[in-house]
C-alpha positions as CSV (number, residue, x, y, z in Angstrom):
1,M,59.1,-80.0,135.7
2,S,58.5,-83.6,134.7
3,D,61.9,-84.5,136.1
4,I,60.4,-84.2,139.6
5,L,60.3,-88.0,139.7
6,E,63.8,-88.5,138.5
7,K,65.5,-87.6,141.7
8,D,67.2,-90.4,143.6
9,R,65.2,-89.9,146.8
10,A,61.7,-91.4,147.3
11,K,58.6,-89.4,146.3
12,K,58.1,-87.1,149.3
13,A,55.7,-84.2,149.5
14,L,55.1,-81.4,152.0
15,L,51.6,-79.9,152.2
16,L,51.3,-76.5,153.8
17,I,48.1,-74.6,154.9
18,D,47.7,-71.6,157.1
19,L,44.0,-70.6,157.2
20,I,41.9,-73.6,158.5
21,G,38.8,-71.6,159.2
22,C,37.7,-71.8,155.6
23,P,36.2,-75.2,155.0
24,R,36.7,-74.9,151.2
25,N,40.5,-74.4,151.6
26,M,40.7,-77.3,154.1
27,L,38.8,-79.6,151.8
28,L,41.2,-78.6,148.9
29,K,44.2,-79.4,151.1
30,L,42.8,-82.8,152.0
31,R,41.9,-83.6,148.4
32,I,45.4,-82.9,147.3
33,E,46.6,-85.0,150.1
34,D,44.5,-88.0,149.0
35,Y,45.6,-87.4,145.4
36,L,49.3,-87.5,146.2
37,K,48.8,-90.6,148.3
38,A,46.9,-92.3,145.5
39,N,49.9,-91.7,143.2
40,G,52.4,-93.2,145.7
41,W,53.6,-90.1,147.5
42,L,54.7,-90.0,151.1
43,L,53.6,-86.9,153.0
44,V,56.2,-85.5,155.4
45,S,56.5,-82.7,158.0
46,P,58.2,-79.3,157.5
47,S,61.3,-80.5,159.2
48,Q,61.9,-82.8,156.3
49,I,61.7,-80.2,153.5
50,K,65.3,-80.9,152.4
51,S,64.3,-84.5,151.4
52,C,61.1,-83.5,149.5
53,N,60.5,-83.6,145.8
54,L,57.4,-81.5,146.0
55,V,56.0,-78.7,148.3
56,V,52.4,-77.5,147.9
57,F,50.9,-74.5,149.7
58,C,47.1,-74.1,149.8
59,S,46.8,-70.3,149.9
60,C,43.9,-68.1,150.8
61,S,42.9,-64.7,149.3
62,A,39.6,-64.1,151.1
63,L,40.9,-61.3,153.3
64,Y,43.7,-58.7,152.8
65,T,45.4,-60.0,156.0
66,E,45.3,-63.6,154.7
67,Q,46.7,-62.4,151.3
68,R,49.6,-60.7,153.2
69,R,50.1,-63.8,155.3
70,S,50.1,-66.1,152.2
71,L,52.8,-63.9,150.6
72,Q,54.9,-64.2,153.7
73,I,54.7,-68.0,153.7
74,I,55.5,-68.1,150.0
75,R,58.6,-66.0,150.6
76,A,59.6,-68.1,153.6
77,V,59.4,-71.3,151.5
78,N,61.4,-69.8,148.6
79,E,64.0,-68.6,151.1
80,R,64.5,-72.1,152.4
81,L,64.6,-73.7,149.0
82,T,67.1,-71.2,147.6
83,N,69.8,-72.7,149.9
84,L,69.2,-76.3,148.8
85,N,71.4,-77.9,146.1
86,D,68.5,-80.0,144.8
87,P,65.3,-78.1,145.8
88,P,61.8,-79.5,145.4
89,V,59.2,-78.1,143.1
90,F,57.1,-75.6,144.9
91,V,53.5,-75.2,143.9
92,V,51.1,-72.5,145.1
93,A,47.5,-73.8,145.0
94,G,44.3,-72.4,146.4
95,C,42.5,-69.1,145.6
96,F,45.5,-66.8,145.5
97,P,46.8,-67.8,142.0
98,S,43.5,-67.0,140.4
99,S,42.5,-63.9,142.4
100,N,45.9,-62.1,142.7
101,R,48.3,-63.6,140.2
102,R,50.1,-60.3,139.4
103,E,51.2,-59.9,143.0
104,L,52.0,-63.6,143.3
105,L,54.4,-63.3,140.4
106,Q,56.5,-60.8,142.3
107,V,57.5,-63.4,144.9
108,H,56.9,-66.8,143.1
109,R,57.9,-67.8,139.6
110,G,57.0,-71.5,140.0
111,P,53.8,-73.4,139.2
112,A,50.6,-71.9,140.6
113,F,47.2,-73.6,140.2
114,G,43.9,-72.0,141.1
115,P,40.8,-74.0,142.0
116,R,39.8,-74.4,138.3
117,E,43.3,-75.4,137.3
118,L,44.0,-78.5,139.5
119,D,44.2,-80.8,136.5
120,Q,47.7,-79.3,135.8
121,F,49.0,-81.3,138.8
122,D,48.7,-84.5,136.6
123,A,51.3,-83.5,134.2
124,L,53.5,-82.0,136.9
125,I,53.9,-85.3,138.8
126,N,53.3,-87.7,136.0
127,A,50.1,-88.9,137.8
128,T,48.8,-92.4,137.1
129,T,45.6,-91.4,139.0
130,G,44.2,-88.1,137.8
131,I,43.1,-85.5,140.3
132,S,39.6,-85.4,138.6
133,T,39.0,-88.9,139.9
134,I,39.7,-87.9,143.5
135,P,36.5,-86.9,145.3
136,T,36.2,-84.2,147.8
137,R,36.3,-85.5,151.4
138,N,33.1,-85.9,153.4
139,K,34.8,-86.8,156.6
140,V,37.3,-84.4,158.2
141,M,38.5,-85.2,161.6
142,S,39.2,-82.3,164.0
143,S,42.7,-83.5,164.5
144,E,43.3,-83.0,160.7
145,R,42.4,-79.3,160.9
146,V,45.9,-78.0,161.9
147,K,48.2,-75.4,160.4
148,T,51.3,-76.7,158.7
149,L,53.7,-73.9,157.9
150,I,57.2,-72.8,157.0
151,E,58.0,-69.6,158.7
152,R,60.6,-66.9,157.9
153,R,63.7,-67.7,159.8
154,G,63.6,-64.6,162.0
155,R,60.2,-65.6,163.5
156,V,60.5,-69.4,163.9
157,G,61.7,-69.3,167.5
158,I,59.1,-66.8,168.9
159,L,56.2,-68.3,167.0
160,G,57.2,-71.8,168.0
161,F,57.1,-70.6,171.7
162,F,53.5,-69.3,171.3
163,R,52.4,-72.5,169.6
164,V,53.8,-74.7,172.3
165,A,52.2,-72.3,174.9
166,K,48.8,-72.5,173.1
167,K,49.0,-76.3,172.9
168,T,49.8,-76.5,176.6
169,T,47.0,-74.2,177.5
170,A,44.5,-76.2,175.4
171,T,45.6,-79.4,177.2
172,I,45.1,-77.7,180.5
173,K,41.6,-76.6,179.5
174,K,40.7,-80.0,178.4
175,R,41.8,-81.6,181.7
176,Y,40.2,-78.9,183.7
177,C,36.8,-79.5,181.9
178,E,37.1,-83.2,182.6
179,V,37.7,-82.6,186.3
180,F,35.1,-80.0,186.9
181,E,32.5,-81.1,184.3
182,R,29.7,-81.6,186.7
183,Y,30.2,-78.1,188.2
184,L,30.3,-76.2,184.9
185,P,27.1,-74.4,184.1
186,Y,26.6,-75.5,180.5
187,D,27.0,-78.4,178.2
188,L,30.7,-78.6,177.1
189,D,29.5,-78.8,173.5
190,D,28.7,-75.1,173.8
191,M,32.4,-74.5,173.9
192,F,32.7,-75.5,170.3
193,P,32.4,-72.6,167.8
194,F,30.4,-72.7,164.6
195,D,33.5,-74.2,162.8
196,S,33.3,-77.4,164.8
197,Y,29.8,-78.1,163.6
198,Q,30.7,-77.0,160.1
199,M,33.6,-79.5,159.9
200,G,34.6,-81.9,162.7
201,N,34.4,-85.4,164.1
202,R,30.6,-85.6,164.2
203,T,30.0,-83.8,160.8
204,W,29.6,-85.2,157.3
205,C,30.6,-82.5,154.8
206,V,28.7,-82.2,151.5
207,V,29.8,-79.6,148.9
208,T,26.7,-78.4,147.0
209,S,28.2,-75.9,144.5
210,V,31.2,-73.9,143.6
211,G,31.3,-70.3,142.6
212,C,28.5,-67.7,142.9
213,L,26.1,-65.5,141.0
214,G,26.9,-62.4,143.0
215,N,28.9,-59.3,142.1
216,C,29.9,-58.0,145.5
217,S,32.2,-55.0,145.3
218,Y,34.8,-56.4,147.8
219,C,34.8,-60.1,147.0
220,T,37.4,-62.2,145.0
221,I,35.4,-65.4,144.9
222,K,34.3,-64.7,141.3
223,F,38.0,-64.3,140.3
224,A,39.0,-67.6,141.9
225,K,36.0,-69.8,141.5
226,G,34.1,-68.3,138.6
227,R,30.3,-68.5,138.0
228,L,28.0,-70.8,139.9
229,K,28.3,-74.5,139.2
230,S,25.8,-76.6,141.2
231,R,26.1,-80.3,141.8
232,P,23.2,-82.5,140.7
233,L,20.6,-82.7,143.5
234,R,20.4,-86.5,143.3
235,N,24.2,-86.8,144.0
236,I,24.0,-84.5,147.0
237,V,21.1,-86.3,148.6
238,E,22.8,-89.7,148.1
239,E,26.0,-88.4,149.6
240,A,24.1,-87.1,152.6
241,R,22.2,-90.3,153.0
242,Q,25.5,-92.2,153.1
243,G,26.7,-89.9,156.0
244,V,23.5,-90.5,158.0
245,K,23.9,-94.3,157.5
246,L,27.4,-94.1,158.9
247,G,26.1,-92.4,162.0
248,Y,27.1,-88.8,161.5
249,K,25.0,-86.4,163.5
250,W,25.6,-83.3,161.4
251,I,25.2,-82.8,157.7
252,S,27.1,-79.7,156.7
253,L,26.2,-78.1,153.3
254,I,29.3,-76.3,152.1
255,A,29.4,-73.8,149.2
256,D,30.6,-70.4,148.2
257,D,27.0,-69.3,148.0
258,N,24.5,-71.9,149.1
259,G,21.6,-69.6,148.5
260,A,22.2,-69.6,144.8
261,Y,22.3,-73.4,144.6
262,G,20.4,-74.8,141.6
263,R,19.7,-71.6,139.8
264,D,22.0,-72.7,137.0
265,M,20.1,-76.0,136.6
266,G,16.4,-75.2,137.2
267,T,16.1,-75.9,140.9
268,N,16.8,-74.1,144.2
269,L,18.1,-74.5,147.7
270,A,14.6,-75.1,149.1
271,S,14.1,-78.1,146.9
272,L,17.4,-79.5,148.0
273,L,16.7,-79.0,151.7
274,R,13.2,-80.6,151.3
275,Q,14.7,-83.8,149.9
276,L,17.5,-83.8,152.5
277,S,14.9,-83.4,155.3
278,N,13.1,-86.6,154.0
279,I,16.2,-88.7,154.7
280,E,15.4,-91.1,157.6
281,G,17.7,-91.0,160.6
282,D,18.8,-89.0,163.6
283,F,20.7,-86.0,162.2
284,S,20.8,-82.3,162.0
285,M,21.7,-80.0,159.0
286,L,23.8,-76.9,158.8
287,V,23.7,-74.5,155.9
288,D,26.9,-72.5,155.3
289,S,27.2,-69.2,153.4
290,L,23.6,-68.1,152.7
291,N,23.1,-64.6,151.5
292,P,20.1,-62.6,152.9
293,N,18.6,-61.8,149.5
294,H,18.3,-65.6,148.8
295,F,17.0,-66.2,152.3
296,I,14.3,-63.6,151.9
297,A,13.3,-64.8,148.4
298,L,13.1,-68.4,149.4
299,F,11.6,-67.9,152.9
300,D,8.1,-69.1,152.2
301,E,9.5,-72.3,150.6
302,L,12.0,-72.7,153.4
303,V,9.4,-72.6,156.2
304,Q,8.4,-76.2,155.5
305,V,12.0,-77.3,155.8
306,F,12.5,-75.3,159.0
307,T,9.5,-76.9,160.7
308,S,10.7,-80.4,159.8
309,G,13.2,-80.0,162.6
310,K,16.2,-81.3,160.7
311,L,17.7,-77.9,159.8
312,K,19.3,-76.6,163.0
313,R,21.8,-73.9,161.9
314,M,22.5,-71.5,159.1
315,C,25.2,-69.0,158.4
316,L,23.9,-65.7,156.9
317,G,26.5,-63.5,155.2
318,I,24.7,-60.2,156.1
319,Q,27.9,-58.2,155.9
320,H,26.2,-54.8,156.7
321,V,22.8,-53.3,157.5
322,N,23.2,-49.7,156.3
323,Q,21.4,-49.2,153.0
324,R,24.0,-46.8,151.5
325,I,26.9,-49.3,152.3
326,L,24.8,-52.2,151.0
327,S,24.2,-50.4,147.8
328,S,28.0,-49.7,147.4
329,M,28.6,-53.4,148.1
330,N,26.2,-54.4,145.3
331,R,24.2,-56.4,147.9
332,S,20.4,-55.6,147.7
333,Y,18.1,-56.6,150.5
334,D,15.7,-54.8,152.7
335,L,16.8,-54.9,156.4
336,D,13.3,-54.5,157.7
337,V,12.1,-57.5,155.7
338,L,15.1,-59.5,156.8
339,K,14.4,-58.8,160.5
340,Q,10.8,-59.8,160.0
341,R,11.8,-63.1,158.5
342,L,14.4,-63.7,161.2
343,R,11.9,-62.9,164.0
344,A,9.3,-65.2,162.5
345,L,11.8,-68.0,162.2
346,T,13.0,-67.5,165.8
347,T,9.4,-67.4,167.1
348,A,8.5,-70.6,165.4
349,L,11.8,-72.4,166.3
350,P,13.4,-71.0,169.4
351,T,16.3,-73.5,169.3
352,F,17.3,-72.6,165.7
353,I,20.8,-71.0,165.6
354,I,21.6,-68.1,163.2
355,D,25.3,-67.5,162.7
356,V,25.9,-64.1,161.1
357,H,28.9,-62.8,159.3
358,L,29.6,-59.0,159.2
359,I,32.2,-56.7,157.6
360,V,33.6,-53.9,159.7
361,G,35.3,-50.8,158.2
362,Y,33.9,-50.8,154.6
363,P,35.2,-47.6,152.8
364,G,33.3,-44.5,153.9
365,E,31.7,-46.2,156.8
366,T,30.8,-43.4,159.2
367,R,30.5,-43.7,163.0
368,E,26.7,-43.5,162.7
369,E,26.7,-46.3,160.1
370,F,28.9,-48.4,162.2
371,E,26.5,-47.9,165.2
372,E,23.7,-49.3,163.0
373,L,25.8,-52.5,162.7
374,V,26.3,-52.6,166.5
375,S,22.6,-52.1,167.1
376,F,21.8,-55.0,164.8
377,V,24.3,-57.2,166.7
378,R,22.5,-56.3,170.0
379,W,19.1,-56.9,168.4
380,L,20.1,-60.3,167.0
381,L,21.6,-61.5,170.3
382,E,18.6,-60.2,172.3
383,M,16.1,-61.8,170.0
384,N,17.7,-65.2,170.6
385,P,20.7,-65.6,172.9
386,I,22.0,-68.7,171.1
387,N,22.7,-66.8,167.9
388,S,26.3,-65.9,167.1
389,I,28.2,-63.2,165.4
390,R,31.5,-63.3,163.5
391,Q,32.9,-60.0,162.2
392,F,35.6,-59.6,159.6
393,P,37.8,-56.5,159.0
394,F,37.3,-55.0,155.5
395,S,39.9,-56.1,153.0
396,A,40.9,-53.9,150.1
397,N,41.4,-56.9,147.8
398,L,43.4,-56.1,144.6
399,G,41.2,-55.8,141.5
400,T,37.9,-55.3,143.4
401,P,35.8,-52.1,143.0
402,A,35.8,-51.6,146.8
403,A,39.6,-51.3,146.9
404,K,39.4,-48.3,144.6
405,L,36.8,-46.4,146.6
406,S,37.6,-43.1,148.3
407,G,37.3,-43.0,152.1
408,Q,39.4,-46.0,152.9
409,I,39.4,-46.5,156.6
410,S,42.7,-47.0,158.5
411,R,43.6,-50.4,159.9
412,T,43.7,-48.9,163.4
413,V,40.1,-47.6,163.2
414,I,38.9,-50.9,161.7
415,R,40.6,-52.8,164.5
416,R,38.9,-50.7,167.1
417,R,35.5,-51.2,165.5
418,W,36.2,-55.0,165.3
419,Y,36.9,-55.0,169.0
420,E,33.8,-53.0,169.8
421,I,31.6,-55.7,168.3
422,E,33.7,-58.4,169.9
423,R,33.1,-56.7,173.3
424,V,29.4,-56.7,172.7
425,C,29.5,-60.4,171.9
426,L,31.6,-61.2,175.0
427,Q,29.4,-59.2,177.3
428,H,26.4,-61.1,175.9
429,E,28.1,-64.5,176.4
430,H,29.1,-63.7,180.0
431,K,25.6,-62.5,180.8
432,L,24.1,-65.6,179.3
433,R,26.4,-67.9,181.3
434,R,25.8,-66.0,184.6
435,E,22.1,-66.5,184.1
436,R,22.7,-70.2,183.5
437,I,24.6,-70.5,186.7
438,K,21.8,-68.9,188.7
439,A,19.1,-71.0,187.0
440,M,20.8,-74.4,187.4
441,P,20.8,-76.4,190.7
442,R,24.6,-76.6,190.9
443,P,26.8,-76.8,194.0
444,P,28.5,-73.6,195.2
445,L,31.6,-74.6,193.3
446,S,29.9,-73.9,190.0
447,N,30.7,-70.2,189.9
448,T,34.3,-70.8,190.9
449,A,34.7,-73.5,188.3
450,Y,33.4,-71.3,185.6
451,T,35.6,-68.4,186.7
452,G,38.6,-70.7,186.4
453,L,37.6,-71.8,183.0
454,R,37.2,-68.2,181.8
455,S,40.7,-67.4,183.0
456,I,42.2,-70.3,181.0
457,Q,40.1,-69.2,178.0
458,K,41.4,-65.6,178.3
459,L,45.0,-66.9,178.4
460,E,44.4,-69.0,175.3
461,N,42.8,-66.0,173.5
462,L,45.7,-63.8,174.4
463,L,48.2,-66.3,173.1
464,T,46.2,-66.6,169.8
465,M,46.1,-62.9,169.4
466,L,49.8,-62.4,170.0
467,E,50.7,-65.3,167.6
468,W,48.4,-63.8,165.0
469,R,50.0,-60.3,165.2
470,L,53.5,-61.6,165.1
471,S,52.8,-63.9,162.1
472,R,51.7,-60.8,160.2
């Protein structure tokens, strides 16, 4: 493979990525991009694949659907390269090679590097600058968070149509908001989802750790990332301070399991957050991927940080609330205690935002157990209307204990239950915005402006859903 640089053409590389909702995968892609540039490589678009020396795909294995999607993209790339006289080297990076190598080998025989194997890039491209010397990005512009793909030939045309339609719809929505801004019943920043605060133009990203200490029955993180490896507290604080000095308004703490931070080096998340809160400046903090058991255990220590006013959002990976399912998931926490802590936090800080992740359709989940999940969603949104929910369909990931359980639920039933929770969230959102319209002294056009915006948003959601289904 070292002959990769012996081709007559210039050093050109194509970087591919599909899932951009995972900040860790996005940061991996950008780090590889910086690495290749540091070694004199020119990054090109998919249309120039014939002139490339190197193609790298940052794969994802978090969900079953993303695994299927990654395999489709790998097949599509290999199909394109098969017809070339002098094909580039194709590398599969990301979590897939470590978490599902057996299935990967069925469609790809080339180089494949998991998150802990990135140093193998150095020998592959004869690097003069090692990848270990390339830091993870702190600054990620929203414009950089775009999918870059090679599709299977039979789907290129129709998927291209949907992407153009989505881009056009997004442009229309932007112009609409600019024209009717003074009539709309809420701050336009409210249109940004959790992802935009987690990683965007106003956010300074700081990775706190890699890996986890959990043993969740459905998860592949331990396969891909290994055991917890925390970064030194001093380094994190200094990195955050740099972002504040540069004027960033959000400090986003990113990890596979933030709640476990420091347990491998004699400290904990509360200590980290206390030091970050002492940084002078006008900024807010967001904590990604915090498990409920850590939140409950650290709550008394975290109270001091919460009351400082710097910590504004946290993402809780609750996953489920039924005790039988939690036991099967190997996730131990008391729901009543968790609700007490969340209620106490909301009472003390009404503007604090709790973003919750849930799993729908875990093996053996009965209708009654699913209803417990729906009831919790309603409770969380009624307790504080600014909280948010993001539900994920259960994925029977290869090699996980959950994939071998009896009572696997059909994709159709899982999809229906996913939409049920989505409907609850949308009903809550519409109710909240109707109340804002009534409460705000706006001209009569307010309601009409909002109705128009909702129509545009529905069209954008429909195009996204159709593209998603066709791509799978």
